[in-house]
N, C-alpha and C positions, 0 to 999 in steps of 0.2 A: 402632421408635417413637422412641427417643431420638436415633438417627441422622437420622431425618426432621425431628425437631424441630431439630436443630443446622443442617442443610442449609436449612431454612426461615428460621431466623434469620439465617444467613449470606447467603441471597438477599436478606433484608430490608435487611441492611446494605450489600451490595455493590451491589445494583440501583440505589438512588438515587445512590450514588457513580458508578456507571458511566453512569447517565443524565446526571448533571451533566458528567462527563468528555466524553461524546459531544456535549453540548450545547455545549461550550466548544472542543473540539478534533477533529481528524479521526481516522479509523481508520487503522491501518497495516497493512503487508503484511511478512511475513518475507522473501519472495523480492522485494524490491522492484525489483531489476534486471530482474525478468521482466515488469515493467509500467512500461516506460521512459516512456510519455507521462504517466502519473500523477504521475512524479517530477519530470520536466523537459521542457517544451514545446519546447526547442531540439532535442529528438531526433526529432522529427515528420519522417519520411522521409529522415532523414540516418543513413546507415550507414557509419561511419569504417572504411575498409579491407575492408568486406565488399560482397559483390555480390548483388543483388536487385532485382526490380521492384516488390514490395510485401511487406508483412508482415501476418500475421494473429496476434493475441494474445489469450490468455484466461487467468484466474487465478480459483481458487475456494479460500476459506479458511473452516474452520469450527472454532470454539473454545468452550472452557467447556462441553462436553457434561456433564461429571460434575457441574457446579456447579447446574444446572437442567434441566428435561426438554426444553427447546428451545435449541440452541446459538446463538450469535452467528455469523452468516455474512457474508461479503464476497465478492462476484462481480463480475467485470469482462470486458469484451470490447473490442477496440481494433483499429484498422486504420490504416495509413499507407503512404505511398509517395512516392518522389521524383517531382517534376515534371519538373525538368531538373537540370542539374549544380549548381544552386545552391539551388533550392528544394524544400521538401518539405511535405506535407500530411498530416493524420491526425486522429483523433478517438477517443473512448472513451465508454463508459457503464460506470458503477461504482455498484453497489447494496450497501446494508448493511442488515441486519435485526439488531436488537438483542435477540435471544432471545424471552422469553415477553412481554416488554413490547411487542413488535410495533413498536417504534419504528424507522421506516424512512428511510433517506437515500438519494436517487437523484441521481447527477450524470450530465450529459451535456455534453461539451466537444468543440469542434472548434477546430483551429488550424493554423498553418503556422510553417515554420522557413526561416531564410535562412542559408546558408553564407558566412561573411565571408571566409575565406581562399579563395585562387584555386583553381579546380578543377584547375589544373595542379599545384599542391602535392601532392606524393605522401605526405608525412609528416605535415603538420599540418592538423588539422580544428578550426575554430573556427565555432560557430554560435549563433544567437539565435533565440528562438521566442515565440510569443504564442498564448493559448488563449482562447476567449469561449464561454460557455454558460449552462446553467441548473442550479440546484440545488433539488430538491424535498426537503422534510422533512415527514414525516406522523407525527402522534401519535394514539393511539388510547385508548380509555378502559380499555385492558387493564393500565395502570400500576398498581401498588400502593405505597401510602405508609405511612410510620410510624404515621400516625394511624388506620390501618384494621387494625392489630394489636390483637387481643383476647387477653388474657392466658389466657383459658380456652379459646378456639376457635381461636386462631392468626389468620392473615390473613383478613380477611372483606371481600371486594369490595363488599358492600352497604353498608358504613359510608362516611360522607362523607370525601372525600380532604382537604378543607381547602385544596385548590388551585384557582386561577382560570386555567384553560386557555381563554383566549378563542379562540385559533386552533388548530385541530388539523391543518391542512394550510397549507403556504406553499410559493411558487415563487419564486425569487430569481435575479437576474441575477448571474453569477460570471466572473471573468477571472483567468488566471495568466500569468506570463512567466518566462523562463529563459535562461541562457547555459551552453555547454558546449564544452570543449576536449578532444581526444585526439590523442596523438602515436602514429603508427602506422608502425613501420619493422621488417620481418621480420629485419633484420640486426642489430638491437640487442636486448640481453638484457631491458632494461626499456621498456615502452610505457605511460606514465602517462597518466591522464585525470581530469577534474574537471569539476564542475558546480555551478551555483547557480541556484535558482529561488525565486520568491515566489508563493504561491497566495492567492486570495481578495482580490485588489486592490480589489474593490468593497467589502469588509467588509459582506456582506449582513446585514440585520437578521434575527436569530433568535428575537425575543421571542415568546412565546405568551400573554403578559398584557397586551400594549398598552405596556408599559414598554420602550422602545427597548434592546436588547442586540445588538451587532454581533459577527459572528464574526471573531475576531482573524486577521490575516494569518498564514500558515505560511511559515516560511523553511526551505528545504532546501539542505543542503551535502553533496554527494557527492564521492568521490574514491577513487583506487586505482591500480593498475598491473597490466599483464600482464607476467608474468615467465617468460622461456624458460629452462627447466633444462636440457633435453635434447631429443632427437627424439621421445621419448615423453611427457614430462611438461611441463605449464605450470601456473603458479600465478597466481592473482589474489587479492591481499588487496583487500578493498573496506570502505569506511566510509561511513555515512550519518548525519548529524546533522539533526535537526529541531527547530524551536523555534516554539511557538504559544502564545499567551496566558499566558506564564510557565511553560509545561512544556517541558522538553527530553527528547528521545530520542535516544540514541546507540546504533547498531548498528554492530559491528565484526566482521569475519569474514573467511575465506579460502576459495576454491574451487580445487580441484585438477581438471584435465583430463588425462586418461589416453588416449593415441591408441592405439586398438585396431588401425585401419589407416588408409588414406588417407581414408576417409569418416566413421568413426565415432569418437567420443570418449566415454568414461565420465566422468562428473562425481560428485566427492563434496565435501562442504564441512561447515564448521562455523562458527557465528557466536554472537555474545552480545550480546543487547539488554540494556543495563546496567539492573540493578534489576528485571528483569522475566522473561527466559527465555534459555535455551540452545537454539540452533536447528540441528538436524541435517538435511543435505541430501543427496540422490542424485538422479542423472538421466542423460540421454543427449543427445548432440549430432550432428547430421549436418549438414555444411555450415553454413548459416546458421539452421538450425532446432533447437530445444531443446525437451526435455521434462524438468521437473524437480518433485520432491516434497520437502516440508520437514515436520519435526515439531518442535514447541515443547515444551521441557520447562521447566515452570514453576519459577523460582527465587525468585520474590517471596514475601511472606507469604500471598498468595493460595492457595498450595499447602496450607495448612492446612484449606481448605474444598473445594478442588478437586482436591487431589493434585497429582501432577507433570505429568498430562497436560493440556497446554495447547491445542494447536490443530495440525491437519493442513492443509496447503496444497498445491495443485497448480497449476502454471503451464505453458504452452506458447506458443512463439513458432514461427510457420511462416513461412519466407521463401521467396517464390515467384517464379517467372520467367513472364513473359507467353507466352513460347514453349511 
């Protein structure tokens, strides 16, 4: 009974905070490089140094199962392909459900990328991209607020919320843009890459009360390098920095690729999302196709309520050939 009461109070404290955070910011993925179109539009159909006629990508994330009966989930599917030596097209659908609140965000984006460097350039890849689409946000009356807490009975959904939610569903126009560079030379030990993108260029109005509130633009900076160690091992340090509405997120990690044979590589990795979680990763790669899983170990104060078990995430990239 005491544990249930503590979890109930924790949910009461965390839920409004999470609601406000989602209201002002986007959700994140631990395996952000497994959802390239979500991070940078300039990667649509652009495969630096890789061969393939198209890619299919999917990602699923479930977190905070222990904190409440229904976890927060994020799922996405994406497709892209090169049109010719300079152009690529692609799109994605991403859906986020915020646990028991049933606060839902659905995004649908399509876009194109253009390779600035000459197709004859073997080592340098520079591209720009643009995305355009729709964002839907759906609120339900399943949300509970502090005014609905009764000291004798706990949370009571029949009590008035004290909130004025004039809109429960909204659909808004959204747009993103980005630039990406990669150096690819198999004869060099270091092959660096970097990208910068801006999301929500339209700053869509997210207000549910009639008082305008625009979603802040999100600025993404990613970078890293492929490091050739020997014929068996490659390393890839990687960094992602995101800034949106006064909030900053920094994710720093490293992946190791172990060549089992000419076709398969085993993947292991570790990263740290500052003041949030330690992320452990394992996977396998065959050619241009990859399957990876990750597990978040909570390091923030939230672990006092949810334990260290944060999130499990699965991602897949399938690179195909028309033949």
